[in-house]
C-alpha positions, 0 to 999 in steps of 0.5 A: 500500500503506497505511503502518502505524505501527511500534508499531501492530498491525493486527487485526479492529478496527484497519484500514487504508484497504484493510481498512475496505472489507471491513466488512460492517456499519456501525460505531457509532463510529470513530477515524481516525488521520491528517487528510490526504486519505484520513482526511478523506475517510473521516471525512466518509463515515462521518459522513454515514452516522451514525457517531460519528467522531473524527479525530486528526491529529499536525500543527496542522491537518487537510490540512496542505499545503492553503490555510488558508482552504480548510481552515478552511471544510472543518473547519467543515463536518466539525464540523457533521457531528458529527466531533470533530477532534483536531489537534496530537495524538500517538498513544501507543497503540492497542489492541484491547478486547473491544468495539472499540479504545481509543486513548491520545493526548497533546494539549498535554501532556494525556492523551486516551483515545478508545474506538471500535468500530474504528480506521482508520489513514490515515497515508500510503501506500507504492508497491507495487513489484515490485523483482525485475521492475523489476530484470529490466527495468532500471527505476530506482526508489527506495523512494519509487517508480519514477523517471520524467521529465516525460512519465511515461517511465521510464529504459527507452525506451517504458516509462511509469509513472503513479499510486502506483508513482511516489510523490508524492501517491498519489491517484486524480486525480493518477494520472488526470492523469499518464496523460493523455499529450499526443498528440504525445508518444505518437505520437512514442513509437509511431513 
């Protein structure tokens, strides 16, 4: 489930990574808030389709947890695609207008205003937990996700959890890797 910053209201023009997939027409311009995996992926996607993209990241670099050399190479490719990358940039407001959105931000003490057809919030995800059902089953969890061991098993024998509900990096390839339970563990559980 996408995280939405407390001061931001979703609308027809202010979308999350879920809502952007419902667009029927390609926008001419978009401002993407968040320079981690999802934001960079959407920036690349839209730029490849000819959309004018502004990528805004609060931290000093996009993909802040990745190797600097890799980030530098990727940044060059994104700039070659025409993406305007604004790092160390703090979002101050994001508002709907008659023609799209206007974003006010601050970078190094200077005010920045970006106008676009749409804004895409890529500021993280939270696991979608059905606490009533988890409580009924006795499965331990926190707001960060379901607690699992190294074999992906919850505190309840024979109940496993993988993917976004376990917290951590909420990416499809991580969930796929988590789901690859070693055969000997699975066989021991089934027996």
